[in-house]
C-alpha atoms as a printed R data frame, in Angstrom:
   type eleno elety resid chain resno       x       y       z
1  ATOM     1    CA   MET     A     1 113.361 123.278 105.675
2  ATOM     2    CA   ARG     A     2 111.196 123.875 102.579
3  ATOM     3    CA   SER     A     3 108.246 125.721 101.251
4  ATOM     4    CA   THR     A     4 105.114 123.983 100.775
5  ATOM     5    CA   PRO     A     5 102.756 124.987  97.760
6  ATOM     6    CA   ARG     A     6 100.925 127.310 100.524
7  ATOM     7    CA   GLY     A     7 103.847 128.937 102.173
8  ATOM     8    CA   ARG     A     8 104.419 127.454 105.182
9  ATOM     9    CA   GLU     A     9 107.855 125.597 106.089
10 ATOM    10    CA   THR     A    10 108.172 121.869 106.231
11 ATOM    11    CA   ARG     A    11 111.276 120.086 108.328
12 ATOM    12    CA   CYS     A    12 111.738 116.513 107.165
13 ATOM    13    CA   SER     A    13 113.578 114.415 109.718
14 ATOM    14    CA   SER     A    14 113.741 111.330 107.959
15 ATOM    15    CA   PRO     A    15 116.690 110.523 105.545
16 ATOM    16    CA   SER     A    16 117.124 111.824 102.217
17 ATOM    17    CA   TRP     A    17 117.607 109.749  98.919
18 ATOM    18    CA   SER     A    18 119.761 110.188  95.961
19 ATOM    19    CA   VAL     A    19 118.367 109.978  92.513
20 ATOM    20    CA   GLU     A    20 121.052 110.732  89.838
21 ATOM    21    CA   GLY     A    21 123.433 111.898  92.381
22 ATOM    22    CA   ARG     A    22 121.506 114.375  93.560
23 ATOM    23    CA   LYS     A    23 119.090 114.123  97.202
24 ATOM    24    CA   GLY     A    24 115.842 115.208  97.049
25 ATOM    25    CA   ASP     A    25 112.988 114.097  98.616
26 ATOM    26    CA   ALA     A    26 111.655 111.081  96.712
27 ATOM    27    CA   ARG     A    27 110.041 107.578  99.276
28 ATOM    28    CA   SER     A    28 108.391 105.154  98.049
29 ATOM    29    CA   PHE     A    29 104.680 104.029  97.532
30 ATOM    30    CA   GLN     A    30 104.807 101.982 100.925
31 ATOM    31    CA   GLU     A    31 106.980 104.993 103.475
32 ATOM    32    CA   ILE     A    32 103.999 107.817 102.209
33 ATOM    33    CA   VAL     A    33 101.241 105.383 103.074
34 ATOM    34    CA   SER     A    34 102.446 104.759 106.803
35 ATOM    35    CA   ALA     A    35 103.351 108.394 107.005
36 ATOM    36    CA   ILE     A    36 100.056 109.143 106.286
37 ATOM    37    CA   ARG     A    37  98.584 106.652 108.308
38 ATOM    38    CA   THR     A    38 101.486 107.850 111.193
39 ATOM    39    CA   GLY     A    39  99.963 111.061 111.285
40 ATOM    40    CA   GLY     A    40  96.470 110.017 112.028
41 ATOM    41    CA   GLY     A    41  94.590 110.436 108.359
42 ATOM    42    CA   LYS     A    42  92.664 107.961 106.412
43 ATOM    43    CA   VAL     A    43  94.447 106.097 102.808
44 ATOM    44    CA   GLU     A    44  90.597 104.712 102.094
45 ATOM    45    CA   SER     A    45  92.021 102.776  98.976
46 ATOM    46    CA   GLU     A    46  96.011 102.476  98.502
47 ATOM    47    CA   ASP     A    47  94.883 101.829  94.308
48 ATOM    48    CA   LYS     A    48  93.774 105.578  94.290
49 ATOM    49    CA   LEU     A    49  96.546 107.000  95.495
50 ATOM    50    CA   ARG     A    50  98.567 105.711  93.996
51 ATOM    51    CA   THR     A    51  96.192 106.432  90.853
52 ATOM    52    CA   GLY     A    52  96.446 110.303  92.093
53 ATOM    53    CA   LEU     A    53 100.414 110.893  92.817
54 ATOM    54    CA   GLY     A    54 101.155 109.648  88.856
55 ATOM    55    CA   ARG     A    55  98.337 112.391  87.717
56 ATOM    56    CA   ARG     A    56 100.234 115.018  89.718
57 ATOM    57    CA   THR     A    57 103.295 115.842  87.184
58 ATOM    58    CA   LEU     A    58 102.913 119.564  88.218
59 ATOM    59    CA   ASP     A    59 103.773 118.863  91.699
60 ATOM    60    CA   VAL     A    60 105.193 115.695  92.184
61 ATOM    61    CA   VAL     A    61 108.313 113.426  90.133
62 ATOM    62    CA   LYS     A    62 107.924 109.350  89.758
63 ATOM    63    CA   PHE     A    63 111.677 107.405  89.625
64 ATOM    64    CA   GLY     A    64 109.695 103.652  89.093
65 ATOM    65    CA   ASP     A    65 107.852 103.207  92.910
66 ATOM    66    CA   ARG     A    66 109.137 106.312  94.811
67 ATOM    67    CA   TYR     A    67 108.155 109.693  94.588
68 ATOM    68    CA   GLY     A    68 109.625 113.417  95.277
69 ATOM    69    CA   TRP     A    69 108.829 116.744  95.121
70 ATOM    70    CA   LEU     A    70 109.297 118.370  92.232
71 ATOM    71    CA   ASP     A    71 110.065 121.354  93.142
72 ATOM    72    CA   ASN     A    72 113.461 119.178  93.763
73 ATOM    73    CA   TYR     A    73 114.136 117.824  90.833
74 ATOM    74    CA   PRO     A    74 114.486 121.198  88.270
75 ATOM    75    CA   GLU     A    75 115.349 119.037  85.600
76 ATOM    76    CA   LYS     A    76 112.252 116.373  85.938
77 ATOM    77    CA   ARG     A    77 109.941 119.607  85.158
78 ATOM    78    CA   PRO     A    78 107.657 118.877  82.181
79 ATOM    79    CA   SER     A    79 108.236 121.044  79.340
80 ATOM    80    CA   ALA     A    80 105.206 123.918  78.166
């Protein structure tokens, strides 16, 4: 379980992925798109979604074509 920015707890049933020897939640872009659609969400434009994820530097960290929750990778947090 982990807390979301709004304080809700979530449980992730998919397997963890390792980055630099650490377990985290980084997922491929296609896994994210698939999860949104499986949950009933609509992805109007994959290009806009990919751009938006890339710009979310306060919440999301990017590893190649994988995106993860920044709280799981504190060493990747941007310096002030």
